[in-house]
C-alpha positions in Angstrom: -21.9 19.3 1.0 -21.7 18.9 -2.6 -24.2 16.4 -4.5 -22.3 17.6 -7.7 -20.6 20.6 -9.7 -21.4 22.0 -12.6 -19.1 24.6 -14.6 -16.3 25.5 -17.1 -12.7 23.4 -16.5 -10.1 26.7 -15.8 -7.9 24.5 -16.1 -6.4 21.0 -15.3 -3.4 19.0 -13.8 -3.6 15.2 -13.5 -4.4 15.4 -9.6 -7.1 18.1 -9.9 -8.9 20.6 -11.9 -10.7 23.6 -11.1 -14.3 24.3 -12.1 -15.5 27.7 -12.7 -19.2 28.0 -11.3 -20.9 31.0 -11.2 -17.8 32.7 -11.3 -16.7 30.5 -8.1 -13.6 28.3 -8.7 -13.6 24.9 -6.7 -10.2 23.0 -6.6 -11.2 19.4 -7.0 -9.2 16.3 -7.0 -9.5 13.9 -9.6 -8.5 10.4 -11.4 -6.3 10.0 -14.4 -9.2 8.9 -16.2 -11.2 11.9 -15.1 -8.4 14.0 -16.1 -7.7 13.0 -19.8 -11.7 13.3 -20.3 -11.4 17.2 -18.9 -11.4 19.6 -21.7 -10.0 23.3 -20.6 -12.8 26.1 -21.5 -15.4 23.5 -21.9 -18.6 22.7 -19.6 -18.6 19.7 -17.3 -20.3 18.0 -14.4 -18.3 16.3 -11.5 -20.2 14.2 -9.0 -18.5 15.3 -5.6 -17.5 13.0 -2.9 -16.7 15.2 0.2 -13.7 14.0 2.3 -14.0 15.9 5.4 -11.3 15.6 8.1 -10.8 17.8 11.1 -8.5 19.9 9.4 -9.5 19.7 6.0 -12.3 19.5 3.6 -11.7 18.0 0.1 -13.7 17.8 -2.9 -13.2 14.6 -5.0 -14.8 14.5 -8.3 -15.9 12.0 -11.1 -18.0 12.0 -14.3 -20.3 9.4 -13.9 -21.9 8.6 -10.6 -21.2 5.1 -10.6 -17.4 6.3 -10.5 -18.7 8.3 -7.3 -20.2 4.9 -5.7 -17.1 2.7 -6.8 -14.8 5.2 -4.6 -17.3 5.4 -2.1 -16.8 1.4 -1.6 -12.9 1.7 -2.4 -13.1 4.0 0.5 -14.9 1.6 3.0 -11.8 -1.5 2.4 -9.0 -1.2 5.7 -6.4 0.1 4.7 -7.1 2.2 1.6 -7.7 5.9 1.9 -8.1 8.7 -0.6 -4.8 8.7 -2.3 -4.7 5.1 -3.2 -8.8 4.8 -3.9 -7.8 7.6 -6.7 -4.8 5.4 -7.9 -7.1 2.1 -8.3 -9.8 4.7 -10.3 -7.1 6.1 -12.1 -5.5 2.6 -13.2 -8.6 0.7 -14.2 -12.1 1.8 -15.2 -15.5 1.1 -13.6 -15.9 -2.4 -15.6 -12.3 -3.6 -15.5 -12.6 -3.0 -11.7 -15.7 -4.6 -11.2 -14.2 -7.7 -13.5 -11.5 -8.1 -11.2 -13.8 -8.2 -8.1 -15.6 -11.3 -9.8 -12.6 -13.2 -10.7 -10.9 -12.5 -7.5 -8.1 -11.6 -9.6 -5.7 -9.6 -6.9 -2.3 -10.1 -9.0 -4.0 -7.7 -12.1 -5.0 -5.6 -8.7 -1.6 -5.2 -7.9 -0.1 -3.2 -10.7 -2.0 -0.1 -8.8 1.0 1.5 -7.4 1.6 1.0 -3.7 -1.1 -1.9 -4.1 0.5 -4.5 -2.4 -0.9 -8.0 -1.8 -2.4 -8.0 1.2 -4.4 -4.3 0.3 -5.1 -6.3 -2.9 -6.7 -9.1 -1.8 -8.6 -7.4 1.3 -10.0 -5.0 -1.6 -11.5 -7.8 -3.1 -12.9 -9.3 -0.1 -14.6 -6.1 1.2 -15.8 -5.5 -2.6 -17.4 -8.9 -3.1 -21.2 -8.8 -2.9 -21.1 -5.1 -3.0 -19.6 -4.5 -6.5 -23.2 -5.6 -8.1 -24.8 -2.3 -6.8 -23.0 -0.7 -9.2 -24.6 -2.1 -12.6 -28.1 -0.9 -11.0 -27.3 2.6 -12.3 -28.8 3.1 -15.7 -27.0 2.7 -18.9 -27.0 6.3 -19.6 -24.7 6.3 -16.5 -22.8 4.2 -17.9 -22.0 5.6 -20.6 -22.4 2.1 -22.6 -25.2 0.9 -24.6 -24.9 -2.6 -23.2 -25.2 -3.7 -19.5 -22.8 -5.0 -17.5 -22.2 -8.5 -17.8 -22.1 -8.7 -13.9 -26.0 -7.3 -13.9 -27.0 -9.9 -16.7 -25.5 -12.8 -14.4 -27.2 -11.5 -11.3 -30.7 -11.1 -13.4 -30.2 -14.3 -15.1 -29.4 -16.3 -12.0 -32.6 -14.9 -10.2 -34.8 -15.3 -13.1 -33.9 -19.1 -13.6 -34.0 -19.8 -9.9 -37.4 -18.0 -9.7 -38.1 -20.8 -13.0 -37.0 -23.7 -10.0 -33.6 -24.3 -11.3 -30.8 -24.4 -8.4 -27.6 -22.6 -8.6 -25.3 -25.6 -9.5 -27.5 -26.8 -12.4 -27.6 -22.6 -14.0 -23.7 -22.9 -13.6 -23.3 -26.1 -15.6 -25.4 -24.3 -18.4 -23.7 -20.9 -18.9 -19.6 -19.5 -18.4 -18.9 -16.1 -17.3 -17.4 -16.0 -20.9 -20.5 -16.6 -22.5 -22.0 -14.0 -19.9 -19.9 -11.0 -21.6 -21.0 -11.9 -24.7 -24.7 -11.1 -24.3 -26.2 -7.6 -24.7 -29.0 -7.3 -22.1 -30.6 -9.9 -19.9 -33.0 -11.4 -22.2 -30.5 -12.4 -25.0 -29.2 -14.5 -21.8 -32.6 -16.0 -20.6 -33.5 -17.2 -24.0 -30.0 -18.3 -24.8 -29.8 -20.3 -21.8 -33.2 -21.8 -21.7 -32.7 -23.1 -25.2 -29.7 -25.0 -23.9 -31.6 -26.2 -21.2 -34.3 -27.4 -23.1 -31.8 -29.1 -25.9 -30.5 -31.5 -23.0 -33.6 -32.1 -21.3 
């Protein structure tokens, strides 16, 4: 079982890449977004999902651990296999998928090739409540200076509930659009408390 592979990208195609690790070439299935980021001749690290069946062993690689974590969640959805899971991750990046799940947006999710309405709704149902686990990975893993608004939302509600506020009260002071504008949890808490104090 591989956790990750690190080596030189020997060649790449839209659905897989060859990674040379100390003279051994590994064929790794990838998404289109990963394909666009890999550069032939350059060193790369791919986090590996080991897909093992009775008659085959397939390596599926991702540039970030949170991409691999999302893929694992997708593979747990009823009716979604490797091909469709990779298709989802070829169509949308991790943050966009998180947003679609948070908004129950099955219509945009149906833009994924061969993703019907029933499968899209099943995906949203299965990932709801699980998707926030992706935001617990470090900022360096995300490749972004700011954190996901889903992480801010989760921590904000936990913090304010700890102060004695109930969810219904918090909902009245902050919208999803506002949450997307905050760079970190400290900024969010400060802004919401200011609103609450002004009303009080």
